[in-house]
N, CA and C atoms of all chains as a GROMACS GRO file, in nm:
protein
  615
    1MET      N    1   0.084  -0.118   0.000
    1MET     CA    2   0.000   0.000   0.000
    1MET      C    3   0.089   0.125   0.000
    2THR      N    4   0.062   0.213  -0.092
    2THR     CA    5   0.140   0.337  -0.099
    2THR      C    6   0.061   0.448  -0.030
    3LYS      N    7   0.126   0.564  -0.017
    3LYS     CA    8   0.060   0.678   0.048
    3LYS      C    9  -0.069   0.714  -0.029
    4SER      N   10  -0.061   0.712  -0.163
    4SER     CA   11  -0.181   0.750  -0.238
    4SER      C   12  -0.292   0.645  -0.227
    5GLU      N   13  -0.254   0.517  -0.214
    5GLU     CA   14  -0.356   0.413  -0.192
    5GLU      C   15  -0.420   0.429  -0.054
    6LEU      N   16  -0.338   0.466   0.043
    6LEU     CA   17  -0.388   0.491   0.179
    6LEU      C   18  -0.490   0.606   0.176
    7ILE      N   19  -0.455   0.712   0.104
    7ILE     CA   20  -0.545   0.827   0.090
    7ILE      C   21  -0.675   0.785   0.021
    8ALA      N   22  -0.663   0.704  -0.085
    8ALA     CA   23  -0.781   0.659  -0.158
    8ALA      C   24  -0.874   0.577  -0.069
    9ARG      N   25  -0.816   0.488   0.012
    9ARG     CA   26  -0.895   0.406   0.104
    9ARG      C   27  -0.969   0.490   0.206
   10LEU      N   28  -0.898   0.589   0.261
   10LEU     CA   29  -0.960   0.676   0.362
   10LEU      C   30  -1.071   0.761   0.299
   11ALA      N   31  -1.050   0.804   0.175
   11ALA     CA   32  -1.151   0.884   0.106
   11ALA      C   33  -1.276   0.799   0.083
   12GLU      N   34  -1.253   0.671   0.055
   12GLU     CA   35  -1.364   0.577   0.032
   12GLU      C   36  -1.448   0.559   0.159
   13THR      N   37  -1.378   0.543   0.273
   13THR     CA   38  -1.452   0.519   0.398
   13THR      C   39  -1.504   0.648   0.460
   14ASN      N   40  -1.459   0.764   0.409
   14ASN     CA   41  -1.509   0.893   0.460
   14ASN      C   42  -1.563   0.977   0.344
   15PRO      N   43  -1.673   0.933   0.283
   15PRO     CA   44  -1.722   1.000   0.162
   15PRO      C   45  -1.762   1.147   0.183
   16HIS      N   46  -1.782   1.187   0.310
   16HIS     CA   47  -1.819   1.326   0.337
   16HIS      C   48  -1.700   1.422   0.331
   17LEU      N   49  -1.578   1.367   0.320
   17LEU     CA   50  -1.460   1.453   0.316
   17LEU      C   51  -1.412   1.474   0.172
   18TYR      N   52  -1.358   1.593   0.146
   18TYR     CA   53  -1.295   1.616   0.016
   18TYR      C   54  -1.164   1.539   0.010
   19GLN      N   55  -1.132   1.492  -0.109
   19GLN     CA   56  -1.006   1.420  -0.130
   19GLN      C   57  -0.888   1.504  -0.083
   20ARG      N   58  -0.892   1.634  -0.111
   20ARG     CA   59  -0.776   1.717  -0.073
   20ARG      C   60  -0.763   1.730   0.079
   21ASP      N   61  -0.876   1.720   0.152
   21ASP     CA   62  -0.867   1.721   0.298
   21ASP      C   63  -0.804   1.592   0.349
   22VAL      N   64  -0.842   1.480   0.287
   22VAL     CA   65  -0.784   1.351   0.327
   22VAL      C   66  -0.632   1.355   0.302
   23GLU      N   67  -0.593   1.412   0.188
   23GLU     CA   68  -0.449   1.426   0.159
   23GLU      C   69  -0.379   1.507   0.266
   24ARG      N   70  -0.444   1.617   0.308
   24ARG     CA   71  -0.382   1.702   0.411
   24ARG      C   72  -0.374   1.632   0.545
   25ILE      N   73  -0.475   1.552   0.576
   25ILE     CA   74  -0.474   1.479   0.703
   25ILE      C   75  -0.355   1.382   0.707
   26VAL      N   76  -0.342   1.304   0.600
   26VAL     CA   77  -0.234   1.205   0.596
   26VAL      C   78  -0.097   1.274   0.597
   27SER      N   79  -0.082   1.381   0.519
   27SER     CA   80   0.046   1.453   0.516
   27SER      C   81   0.078   1.515   0.651
   28THR      N   82  -0.023   1.572   0.716
   28THR     CA   83  -0.002   1.635   0.847
   28THR      C   84   0.054   1.533   0.946
   29ILE      N   85  -0.003   1.413   0.946
   29ILE     CA   86   0.041   1.310   1.041
   29ILE      C   87   0.189   1.276   1.020
   30PHE      N   88   0.227   1.249   0.895
   30PHE     CA   89   0.367   1.211   0.872
   30PHE      C   90   0.462   1.329   0.888
   31ASP      N   91   0.416   1.450   0.853
   31ASP     CA   92   0.500   1.569   0.874
   31ASP      C   93   0.524   1.592   1.022
   32GLU      N   94   0.419   1.573   1.100
   32GLU     CA   95   0.427   1.595   1.244
   32GLU      C   96   0.526   1.495   1.308
   33ILE      N   97   0.521   1.370   1.263
   33ILE     CA   98   0.614   1.268   1.315
   33ILE      C   99   0.757   1.307   1.275
   34THR      N  100   0.774   1.349   1.150
   34THR     CA  101   0.906   1.390   1.101
   34THR      C  102   0.962   1.506   1.182
   35GLU      N  103   0.879   1.608   1.206
   35GLU     CA  104   0.926   1.726   1.281
   35GLU      C  105   0.960   1.691   1.425
   36ALA      N  106   0.881   1.601   1.485
   36ALA     CA  107   0.910   1.558   1.622
   36ALA      C  108   1.047   1.491   1.627
   37LEU      N  109   1.074   1.402   1.531
   37LEU     CA  110   1.203   1.332   1.528
   37LEU      C  111   1.317   1.430   1.502
   38ALA      N  112   1.292   1.530   1.419
   38ALA     CA  113   1.395   1.631   1.390
   38ALA      C  114   1.428   1.714   1.514
   39ARG      N  115   1.336   1.721   1.609
   39ARG     CA  116   1.365   1.787   1.737
   39ARG      C  117   1.433   1.692   1.834
   40GLY      N  118   1.440   1.564   1.796
   40GLY     CA  119   1.498   1.462   1.884
   40GLY      C  120   1.394   1.402   1.976
   41ASP      N  121   1.267   1.438   1.954
   41ASP     CA  122   1.159   1.384   2.039
   41ASP      C  123   1.124   1.241   1.998
   42ARG      N  124   1.058   1.174   2.090
   42ARG     CA  125   1.008   1.040   2.066
   42ARG      C  126   0.863   1.051   2.022
   43VAL      N  127   0.817   0.959   1.939
   43VAL     CA  128   0.676   0.957   1.900
   43VAL      C  129   0.621   0.821   1.939
   44GLU      N  130   0.525   0.822   2.031
   44GLU     CA  131   0.474   0.695   2.079
   44GLU      C  132   0.328   0.678   2.043
   45LEU      N  133   0.299   0.577   1.961
   45LEU     CA  134   0.162   0.550   1.919
   45LEU      C  135   0.125   0.411   1.969
   46ARG      N  136   0.064   0.407   2.087
   46ARG     CA  137   0.028   0.281   2.151
   46ARG      C  138  -0.047   0.188   2.057
   47GLY      N  139  -0.008   0.063   2.057
   47GLY     CA  140  -0.076  -0.035   1.974
   47GLY      C  141  -0.016  -0.042   1.835
   48PHE      N  142   0.057   0.063   1.796
   48PHE     CA  143   0.121   0.064   1.664
   48PHE      C  144   0.272   0.051   1.681
   49GLY      N  145   0.332   0.148   1.749
   49GLY     CA  146   0.475   0.142   1.772
   49GLY      C  147   0.530   0.277   1.812
   50ALA      N  148   0.660   0.285   1.830
   50ALA     CA  149   0.722   0.409   1.873
   50ALA      C  150   0.842   0.442   1.785
   51PHE      N  151   0.850   0.569   1.747
   51PHE     CA  152   0.964   0.618   1.669
   51PHE      C  153   1.057   0.694   1.763
   52SER      N  154   1.186   0.674   1.747
   52SER     CA  155   1.283   0.752   1.823
   52SER      C  156   1.405   0.776   1.735
   53VAL      N  157   1.498   0.854   1.787
   53VAL     CA  158   1.620   0.883   1.710
   53VAL      C  159   1.739   0.827   1.786
   54LYS      N  160   1.825   0.756   1.718
   54LYS     CA  161   1.945   0.703   1.781
   54LYS      C  162   2.067   0.773   1.725
   55GLN      N  163   2.164   0.792   1.809
   55GLN     CA  164   2.287   0.855   1.765
   55GLN      C  165   2.391   0.747   1.736
   56ARG      N  166   2.452   0.757   1.620
   56ARG     CA  167   2.558   0.661   1.584
   56ARG      C  168   2.692   0.735   1.587
   57ASP      N  169   2.790   0.678   1.653
   57ASP     CA  170   2.922   0.740   1.661
   57ASP      C  171   2.993   0.736   1.526
   58ALA      N  172   3.091   0.825   1.512
   58ALA     CA  173   3.176   0.823   1.394
   58ALA      C  174   3.255   0.692   1.398
   59ARG      N  175   3.284   0.636   1.282
   59ARG     CA  176   3.361   0.511   1.281
   59ARG      C  177   3.440   0.504   1.151
   60VAL      N  178   3.532   0.410   1.147
   60VAL     CA  179   3.605   0.388   1.023
   60VAL      C  180   3.539   0.270   0.952
   61GLY      N  181   3.483   0.297   0.838
   61GLY     CA  182   3.418   0.191   0.761
   61GLY      C  183   3.510   0.142   0.654
   62ARG      N  184   3.463   0.050   0.575
   62ARG     CA  185   3.547  -0.004   0.470
   62ARG      C  186   3.463  -0.019   0.344
   63ASN      N  187   3.517   0.025   0.235
   63ASN     CA  188   3.450   0.003   0.107
   63ASN      C  189   3.460  -0.147   0.078
   64PRO      N  190   3.346  -0.216   0.075
   64PRO     CA  191   3.351  -0.361   0.061
   64PRO      C  192   3.409  -0.406  -0.074
   65ARG      N  193   3.402  -0.320  -0.172
   65ARG     CA  194   3.452  -0.360  -0.304
   65ARG      C  195   3.605  -0.348  -0.312
   66THR      N  196   3.656  -0.233  -0.262
   66THR     CA  197   3.799  -0.209  -0.276
   66THR      C  198   3.878  -0.239  -0.149
   67GLY      N  199   3.806  -0.255  -0.035
   67GLY     CA  200   3.875  -0.281   0.092
   67GLY      C  201   3.936  -0.156   0.152
   68GLU      N  202   3.915  -0.043   0.086
   68GLU     CA  203   3.971   0.085   0.129
   68GLU      C  204   3.899   0.137   0.254
   69SER      N  205   3.973   0.194   0.352
   69SER     CA  206   3.908   0.250   0.472
   69SER      C  207   3.848   0.386   0.441
   70VAL      N  208   3.730   0.410   0.493
   70VAL     CA  209   3.667   0.541   0.476
   70VAL      C  210   3.613   0.587   0.610
   71LYS      N  211   3.626   0.718   0.635
   71LYS     CA  212   3.572   0.772   0.760
   71LYS      C  213   3.422   0.790   0.746
   72VAL      N  214   3.347   0.737   0.843
   72VAL     CA  215   3.203   0.758   0.844
   72VAL      C  216   3.174   0.853   0.960
   73ASP      N  217   3.110   0.966   0.931
   73ASP     CA  218   3.082   1.065   1.035
   73ASP      C  219   2.975   1.016   1.132
   74ALA      N  220   2.973   1.076   1.249
   74ALA     CA  221   2.866   1.050   1.346
   74ALA      C  222   2.735   1.095   1.283
   75LYS      N  223   2.628   1.022   1.311
   75LYS     CA  224   2.499   1.061   1.253
   75LYS      C  225   2.385   1.018   1.342
   76CYS      N  226   2.268   1.072   1.311
   76CYS     CA  227   2.147   1.034   1.383
   76CYS      C  228   2.059   0.953   1.290
   77VAL      N  229   2.002   0.845   1.339
   77VAL     CA  230   1.914   0.764   1.255
   77VAL      C  231   1.779   0.743   1.324
   78PRO      N  232   1.671   0.752   1.245
   78PRO     CA  233   1.540   0.724   1.302
   78PRO      C  234   1.526   0.574   1.327
   79PHE      N  235   1.452   0.540   1.432
   79PHE     CA  236   1.438   0.401   1.471
   79PHE      C  237   1.291   0.374   1.506
   80PHE      N  238   1.239   0.259   1.464
   80PHE     CA  239   1.100   0.225   1.494
   80PHE      C  240   1.094   0.096   1.572
   81LYS      N  241   1.021   0.097   1.682
   81LYS     CA  242   1.000  -0.025   1.757
   81LYS      C  243   0.852  -0.060   1.749
   82THR      N  244   0.824  -0.179   1.700
   82THR     CA  245   0.685  -0.223   1.682
   82THR      C  246   0.615  -0.234   1.817
   83GLY      N  247   0.492  -0.189   1.823
   83GLY     CA  248   0.412  -0.198   1.946
   83GLY      C  249   0.368  -0.341   1.972
   84LYS      N  250   0.338  -0.367   2.098
   84LYS     CA  251   0.305  -0.502   2.141
   84LYS      C  252   0.181  -0.556   2.068
   85GLN      N  253   0.077  -0.471   2.061
   85GLN     CA  254  -0.047  -0.516   1.996
   85GLN      C  255  -0.028  -0.549   1.849
   86LEU      N  256   0.050  -0.467   1.780
   86LEU     CA  257   0.074  -0.491   1.638
   86LEU      C  258   0.158  -0.617   1.618
   87ARG      N  259   0.257  -0.635   1.706
   87ARG     CA  260   0.340  -0.755   1.697
   87ARG      C  261   0.255  -0.881   1.715
   88GLU      N  262   0.162  -0.873   1.810
   88GLU     CA  263   0.073  -0.988   1.834
   88GLU      C  264  -0.022  -1.008   1.716
   89ARG      N  265  -0.069  -0.897   1.661
   89ARG     CA  266  -0.161  -0.906   1.547
   89ARG      C  267  -0.092  -0.973   1.428
   90LEU      N  268   0.034  -0.942   1.405
   90LEU     CA  269   0.107  -1.002   1.292
   90LEU      C  270   0.124  -1.152   1.311
   91ASN      N  271   0.130  -1.194   1.436
   91ASN     CA  272   0.154  -1.336   1.463
   91ASN      C  273   0.030  -1.408   1.514
   92ASN      N  274  -0.083  -1.338   1.516
   92ASN     CA  275  -0.202  -1.379   1.590
   92ASN      C  276  -0.181  -1.513   1.660
   93MET      N  277   1.687   2.038   2.597
   93MET     CA  278   1.813   1.971   2.630
   93MET      C  279   1.811   1.829   2.576
   94ARG      N  280   1.928   1.785   2.534
   94ARG     CA  281   1.934   1.654   2.471
   94ARG      C  282   2.034   1.567   2.544
   95VAL      N  283   1.992   1.450   2.584
   95VAL     CA  284   2.078   1.356   2.655
   95VAL      C  285   2.078   1.225   2.578
   96ILE      N  286   2.190   1.163   2.566
   96ILE     CA  287   2.194   1.032   2.503
   96ILE      C  288   2.179   0.928   2.613
   97CYS      N  289   2.082   0.842   2.598
   97CYS     CA  290   2.060   0.743   2.702
   97CYS      C  291   2.155   0.625   2.683
   98PRO      N  292   2.244   0.600   2.780
   98PRO     CA  293   2.342   0.494   2.762
   98PRO      C  294   2.279   0.354   2.769
   99LEU      N  295   2.164   0.344   2.836
   99LEU     CA  296   2.102   0.212   2.850
   99LEU      C  297   2.035   0.168   2.722
  100PHE      N  298   1.993   0.264   2.641
  100PHE     CA  299   1.918   0.228   2.522
  100PHE      C  300   1.993   0.251   2.393
  101LYS      N  301   2.116   0.204   2.386
  101LYS     CA  302   2.194   0.205   2.262
  101LYS      C  303   2.186   0.338   2.188
  102GLY      N  304   2.217   0.446   2.257
  102GLY     CA  305   2.228   0.574   2.188
  102GLY      C  306   2.098   0.643   2.154
  103VAL      N  307   1.987   0.601   2.214
  103VAL     CA  308   1.862   0.671   2.188
  103VAL      C  309   1.870   0.811   2.248
  104ILE      N  310   1.830   0.910   2.170
  104ILE     CA  311   1.830   1.047   2.218
  104ILE      C  312   1.707   1.068   2.306
  105MET      N  313   1.726   1.132   2.422
  105MET     CA  314   1.614   1.159   2.511
  105MET      C  315   1.602   1.309   2.529
  106THR      N  316   1.492   1.367   2.483
  106THR     CA  317   1.470   1.509   2.505
  106THR      C  318   1.370   1.528   2.617
  107GLY      N  319   1.310   1.419   2.660
  107GLY     CA  320   1.207   1.429   2.762
  107GLY      C  321   1.071   1.462   2.705
  108HIS      N  322   1.064   1.479   2.571
  108HIS     CA  323   0.935   1.508   2.508
  108HIS      C  324   0.888   1.388   2.428
  109THR      N  325   0.762   1.354   2.443
  109THR     CA  326   0.704   1.245   2.366
  109THR      C  327   0.579   1.294   2.296
  110VAL      N  328   0.575   1.272   2.166
  110VAL     CA  329   0.458   1.308   2.087
  110VAL      C  330   0.364   1.186   2.084
  111THR      N  331   0.237   1.209   2.106
  111THR     CA  332   0.140   1.099   2.109
  111THR      C  333   0.028   1.124   2.007
  112ARG      N  334  -0.065   1.030   2.003
  112ARG     CA  335  -0.185   1.044   1.920
  112ARG      C  336  -0.254   1.179   1.942
  113ALA      N  337  -0.260   1.222   2.070
  113ALA     CA  338  -0.330   1.347   2.103
  113ALA      C  339  -0.267   1.464   2.028
  114HIS      N  340  -0.132   1.467   2.021
  114HIS     CA  341  -0.064   1.575   1.948
  114HIS      C  342  -0.095   1.568   1.799
  115LEU      N  343  -0.098   1.446   1.746
  115LEU     CA  344  -0.125   1.430   1.603
  115LEU      C  345  -0.267   1.476   1.570
  116SER      N  346  -0.364   1.438   1.655
  116SER     CA  347  -0.501   1.482   1.624
  116SER      C  348  -0.516   1.632   1.641
  117GLU      N  349  -0.443   1.690   1.736
  117GLU     CA  350  -0.447   1.836   1.752
  117GLU      C  351  -0.395   1.906   1.625
  118SER      N  352  -0.286   1.852   1.568
  118SER     CA  353  -0.232   1.910   1.445
  118SER      C  354  -0.330   1.897   1.329
  119VAL      N  355  -0.395   1.780   1.321
  119VAL     CA  356  -0.494   1.759   1.214
  119VAL      C  357  -0.609   1.858   1.234
  120TYR      N  358  -0.650   1.875   1.358
  120TYR     CA  359  -0.757   1.970   1.392
  120TYR      C  360  -0.721   2.112   1.347
  121GLN      N  361  -0.599   2.154   1.380
  121GLN     CA  362  -0.552   2.289   1.344
  121GLN      C  363  -0.541   2.306   1.193
  122GLU      N  364  -0.493   2.200   1.129
  122GLU     CA  365  -0.460   2.207   0.987
  122GLU      C  366  -0.583   2.197   0.896
  123VAL      N  367  -0.677   2.111   0.932
  123VAL     CA  368  -0.786   2.080   0.839
  123VAL      C  369  -0.919   2.142   0.878
  124GLY      N  370  -0.938   2.170   1.008
  124GLY     CA  371  -1.062   2.234   1.047
  124GLY      C  372  -1.182   2.142   1.063
  125LEU      N  373  -1.156   2.014   1.091
  125LEU     CA  374  -1.264   1.923   1.129
  125LEU      C  375  -1.280   1.937   1.281
  126SER      N  376  -1.379   1.873   1.338
  126SER     CA  377  -1.394   1.879   1.483
  126SER      C  378  -1.279   1.802   1.548
  127ARG      N  379  -1.255   1.828   1.676
  127ARG     CA  380  -1.148   1.758   1.749
  127ARG      C  381  -1.174   1.608   1.748
  128ASN      N  382  -1.303   1.574   1.769
  128ASN     CA  383  -1.342   1.434   1.771
  128ASN      C  384  -1.312   1.362   1.640
  129GLU      N  385  -1.353   1.428   1.532
  129GLU     CA  386  -1.334   1.365   1.402
  129GLU      C  387  -1.185   1.359   1.366
  130SER      N  388  -1.109   1.461   1.407
  130SER     CA  389  -0.965   1.461   1.382
  130SER      C  390  -0.901   1.340   1.449
  131ALA      N  391  -0.942   1.314   1.574
  131ALA     CA  392  -0.888   1.200   1.647
  131ALA      C  393  -0.925   1.070   1.579
  132GLU      N  394  -1.050   1.061   1.531
  132GLU     CA  395  -1.094   0.939   1.464
  132GLU      C  396  -1.016   0.915   1.336
  133LEU      N  397  -0.984   1.023   1.264
  133LEU     CA  398  -0.911   1.006   1.139
  133LEU      C  399  -0.767   0.962   1.162
  134VAL      N  400  -0.704   1.013   1.268
  134VAL     CA  401  -0.568   0.968   1.301
  134VAL      C  402  -0.573   0.817   1.326
  135GLU      N  403  -0.676   0.776   1.400
  135GLU     CA  404  -0.694   0.634   1.430
  135GLU      C  405  -0.716   0.553   1.301
  136SER      N  406  -0.797   0.605   1.209
  136SER     CA  407  -0.822   0.532   1.083
  136SER      C  408  -0.696   0.516   1.001
  137VAL      N  409  -0.611   0.620   1.001
  137VAL     CA  410  -0.486   0.610   0.925
  137VAL      C  411  -0.403   0.494   0.980
  138LEU      N  412  -0.389   0.490   1.113
  138LEU     CA  413  -0.310   0.382   1.174
  138LEU      C  414  -0.375   0.246   1.149
  139ASP      N  415  -0.510   0.241   1.161
  139ASP     CA  416  -0.581   0.114   1.138
  139ASP      C  417  -0.562   0.062   0.996
  140GLN      N  418  -0.568   0.153   0.899
  140GLN     CA  419  -0.548   0.111   0.759
  140GLN      C  420  -0.409   0.054   0.739
  141MET      N  421  -0.311   0.116   0.803
  141MET     CA  422  -0.173   0.069   0.791
  141MET      C  423  -0.158  -0.068   0.858
  142ILE      N  424  -0.217  -0.082   0.977
  142ILE     CA  425  -0.210  -0.209   1.050
  142ILE      C  426  -0.277  -0.321   0.970
  143ASP      N  427  -0.395  -0.292   0.913
  143ASP     CA  428  -0.465  -0.394   0.834
  143ASP      C  429  -0.382  -0.439   0.715
  144ALA      N  430  -0.319  -0.343   0.646
  144ALA     CA  431  -0.236  -0.377   0.530
  144ALA      C  432  -0.119  -0.465   0.573
  145LEU      N  433  -0.056  -0.429   0.684
  145LEU     CA  434   0.059  -0.507   0.733
  145LEU      C  435   0.015  -0.647   0.776
  146ALA      N  436  -0.104  -0.657   0.836
  146ALA     CA  437  -0.155  -0.787   0.878
  146ALA      C  438  -0.185  -0.875   0.756
  147ARG      N  439  -0.210  -0.812   0.639
  147ARG     CA  440  -0.228  -0.889   0.514
  147ARG      C  441  -0.093  -0.917   0.448
  148ASN      N  442   0.016  -0.886   0.519
  148ASN     CA  443   0.152  -0.904   0.467
  148ASN      C  444   0.187  -0.806   0.356
  149GLU      N  445   0.112  -0.698   0.348
  149GLU     CA  446   0.139  -0.599   0.245
  149GLU      C  447   0.244  -0.502   0.297
  150MET      N  448   0.326  -0.452   0.208
  150MET     CA  449   0.424  -0.351   0.246
  150MET      C  450   0.351  -0.216   0.246
  151VAL      N  451   0.385  -0.129   0.339
  151VAL     CA  452   0.325   0.004   0.341
  151VAL      C  453   0.435   0.106   0.310
  152LYS      N  454   0.418   0.176   0.195
  152LYS     CA  455   0.522   0.270   0.152
  152LYS      C  456   0.470   0.411   0.158
  153ILE      N  457   0.530   0.492   0.243
  153ILE     CA  458   0.490   0.632   0.254
  153ILE      C  459   0.604   0.716   0.197
  154SER      N  460   0.579   0.774   0.081
  154SER     CA  461   0.688   0.846   0.013
  154SER      C  462   0.739   0.960   0.100
  155SER      N  463   0.867   0.983   0.096
  155SER     CA  464   0.943   1.081   0.174
  155SER      C  465   0.934   1.060   0.325
  156PHE      N  466   0.880   0.945   0.367
  156PHE     CA  467   0.883   0.911   0.510
  156PHE      C  468   0.957   0.779   0.530
  157GLY      N  469   0.904   0.673   0.472
  157GLY     CA  470   0.970   0.543   0.485
  157GLY      C  471   0.876   0.430   0.451
  158SER      N  472   0.925   0.308   0.462
  158SER     CA  473   0.838   0.194   0.431
  158SER      C  474   0.841   0.094   0.545
  159PHE      N  475   0.725   0.033   0.564
  159PHE     CA  476   0.709  -0.070   0.667
  159PHE      C  477   0.688  -0.201   0.593
  160SER      N  478   0.760  -0.305   0.632
  160SER     CA  479   0.735  -0.434   0.568
  160SER      C  480   0.741  -0.544   0.672
  161VAL      N  481   0.677  -0.656   0.639
  161VAL     CA  482   0.670  -0.769   0.730
  161VAL      C  483   0.771  -0.873   0.684
  162ARG      N  484   0.854  -0.917   0.776
  162ARG     CA  485   0.954  -1.017   0.741
  162ARG      C  486   0.926  -1.144   0.820
  163GLN      N  487   0.933  -1.257   0.751
  163GLN     CA  488   0.912  -1.386   0.815
  163GLN      C  489   1.046  -1.436   0.869
  164LYS      N  490   1.049  -1.470   0.998
  164LYS     CA  491   1.172  -1.521   1.059
  164LYS      C  492   1.158  -1.671   1.081
  165GLY      N  493   1.261  -1.745   1.053
  165GLY     CA  494   1.256  -1.889   1.073
  165GLY      C  495   1.280  -1.925   1.218
  166GLN      N  496   1.260  -2.052   1.249
  166GLN     CA  497   1.285  -2.098   1.387
  166GLN      C  498   1.436  -2.102   1.412
  167ARG      N  499   1.477  -2.067   1.533
  167ARG     CA  500   1.617  -2.079   1.568
  167ARG      C  501   1.628  -2.114   1.716
  168VAL      N  502   1.749  -2.153   1.756
  168VAL     CA  503   1.769  -2.189   1.895
  168VAL      C  504   1.818  -2.067   1.970
  169GLY      N  505   1.745  -2.028   2.072
  169GLY     CA  506   1.787  -1.917   2.155
  169GLY      C  507   1.838  -1.972   2.286
  170ARG      N  508   1.879  -1.881   2.373
  170ARG     CA  509   1.934  -1.925   2.500
  170ARG      C  510   1.884  -1.832   2.610
  171ASN      N  511   1.842  -1.887   2.718
  171ASN     CA  512   1.806  -1.804   2.833
  171ASN      C  513   1.936  -1.748   2.889
  172PRO      N  514   1.955  -1.616   2.882
  172PRO     CA  515   2.084  -1.559   2.920
  172PRO      C  516   2.115  -1.579   3.069
  173LYS      N  517   2.012  -1.600   3.149
  173LYS     CA  518   2.035  -1.616   3.292
  173LYS      C  519   2.079  -1.758   3.326
  174THR      N  520   2.010  -1.855   3.267
  174THR     CA  521   2.038  -1.995   3.303
  174THR      C  522   2.125  -2.065   3.200
  175GLY      N  523   2.138  -2.007   3.080
  175GLY     CA  524   2.217  -2.071   2.976
  175GLY      C  525   2.142  -2.185   2.908
  176GLU      N  526   2.018  -2.200   2.946
  176GLU     CA  527   1.934  -2.308   2.894
  176GLU      C  528   1.893  -2.280   2.748
  177GLU      N  529   1.895  -2.382   2.665
  177GLU     CA  530   1.854  -2.363   2.525
  177GLU      C  531   1.702  -2.366   2.514
  178VAL      N  532   1.647  -2.267   2.443
  178VAL     CA  533   1.503  -2.265   2.419
  178VAL      C  534   1.477  -2.237   2.271
  179PRO      N  535   1.385  -2.311   2.209
  179PRO     CA  536   1.358  -2.283   2.068
  179PRO      C  537   1.281  -2.152   2.053
  180ILE      N  538   1.323  -2.068   1.958
  180ILE     CA  539   1.247  -1.947   1.926
  180ILE      C  540   1.165  -1.983   1.802
  181LEU      N  541   1.034  -1.980   1.816
  181LEU     CA  542   0.945  -2.025   1.709
  181LEU      C  543   0.950  -1.930   1.589
  182PRO      N  544   0.914  -1.983   1.471
  182PRO     CA  545   0.908  -1.895   1.353
  182PRO      C  546   0.807  -1.784   1.379
  183ARG      N  547   0.839  -1.663   1.338
  183ARG     CA  548   0.749  -1.551   1.366
  183ARG      C  549   0.765  -1.443   1.261
  184LYS      N  550   0.673  -1.349   1.264
  184LYS     CA  551   0.679  -1.236   1.171
  184LYS      C  552   0.722  -1.112   1.247
  185VAL      N  553   0.810  -1.036   1.187
  185VAL     CA  554   0.851  -0.910   1.248
  185VAL      C  555   0.831  -0.795   1.150
  186LEU      N  556   0.808  -0.678   1.206
  186LEU     CA  557   0.787  -0.560   1.125
  186LEU      C  558   0.919  -0.484   1.113
  187VAL      N  559   0.951  -0.445   0.991
  187VAL     CA  560   1.074  -0.370   0.969
  187VAL      C  561   1.039  -0.233   0.912
  188PHE      N  562   1.096  -0.128   0.971
  188PHE     CA  563   1.076   0.007   0.918
  188PHE      C  564   1.205   0.054   0.853
  189ARG      N  565   1.195   0.093   0.726
  189ARG     CA  566   1.312   0.151   0.657
  189ARG      C  567   1.284   0.298   0.631
  190PRO      N  568   1.356   0.385   0.702
  190PRO     CA  569   1.332   0.529   0.682
  190PRO      C  570   1.378   0.572   0.543
  191SER      N  571   1.307   0.668   0.484
  191SER     CA  572   1.347   0.718   0.352
  191SER      C  573   1.465   0.812   0.367
  192HIS      N  574   1.532   0.839   0.256
  192HIS     CA  575   1.646   0.932   0.260
  192HIS      C  576   1.601   1.071   0.301
  193VAL      N  577   1.480   1.108   0.259
  193VAL     CA  578   1.427   1.240   0.294
  193VAL      C  579   1.416   1.254   0.446
  194LEU      N  580   1.363   1.151   0.512
  194LEU     CA  581   1.349   1.154   0.658
  194LEU      C  582   1.486   1.156   0.725
  195LYS      N  583   1.577   1.070   0.678
  195LYS     CA  584   1.712   1.065   0.738
  195LYS      C  585   1.783   1.198   0.723
  196ASN      N  586   1.771   1.259   0.604
  196ASN     CA  587   1.838   1.388   0.581
  196ASN      C  588   1.778   1.498   0.668
  197ARG      N  589   1.646   1.495   0.680
  197ARG     CA  590   1.577   1.597   0.762
  197ARG      C  591   1.627   1.590   0.907
  198ILE      N  592   1.638   1.470   0.960
  198ILE     CA  593   1.681   1.451   1.098
  198ILE      C  594   1.827   1.491   1.116
  199ASN      N  595   1.910   1.454   1.020
  199ASN     CA  596   2.052   1.488   1.032
  199ASN      C  597   2.079   1.636   1.012
  200LYS      N  598   1.997   1.700   0.928
  200LYS     CA  599   2.014   1.844   0.909
  200LYS      C  600   1.982   1.916   1.040
  201ALA      N  601   1.880   1.865   1.111
  201ALA     CA  602   1.837   1.930   1.235
  201ALA      C  603   1.928   1.895   1.354
  202LEU      N  604   1.964   1.769   1.363
  202LEU     CA  605   2.038   1.725   1.482
  202LEU      C  606   2.187   1.706   1.457
  203GLY      N  607   2.223   1.686   1.333
  203GLY     CA  608   2.362   1.663   1.297
  203GLY      C  609   2.418   1.539   1.362
  204GLY      N  610   2.550   1.527   1.364
  204GLY     CA  611   2.611   1.410   1.423
  204GLY      C  612   2.622   1.424   1.573
  205ASN      N  613   2.576   1.537   1.623
  205ASN     CA  614   2.600   1.564   1.764
  205ASN      C  615   2.481   1.632   1.831
   0.00000   0.00000   0.00000
């Protein structure tokens, strides 16, 4: 399912809403999660999962093709932990 | 203020947590539906995603990331306290792959430090 398919499904189940409102609702949700993570905040959606940001230290990596060492800078990466209910639902 | 939590493998802790309530408030501000309906729509978005994942479908949100279900085979685990071998049954796990747009946005804001 893509973002546009998600929007189409929601528009189908909410016929009283304009398609462009459904688009704004979906975009607002993901933008809000993105902005929270960019502040370093955690996003916790019970039953679904939690997004957080992890810090990775700088390290010396290796180009797997040439074996050459390359410096990898410290960086922040988004991380998702599946919620308990969703994990159980996947494995019913 | 930003603290790196040593117990949780480098997770950044700002002390702020965004929840469903914040998301529905933003939808309310942005779209102008009632607070109630905004909350219901946030819930429907999550429900649609959960239903798709439960059907083993991948969920791809452009410029955010993709969620996919991976099947794990059975393997032998070990109780770390007793050293006892226990079988870990085959199971499904959810994997989130952040998009480059999301990764870049976070790194632009927080940097390596």
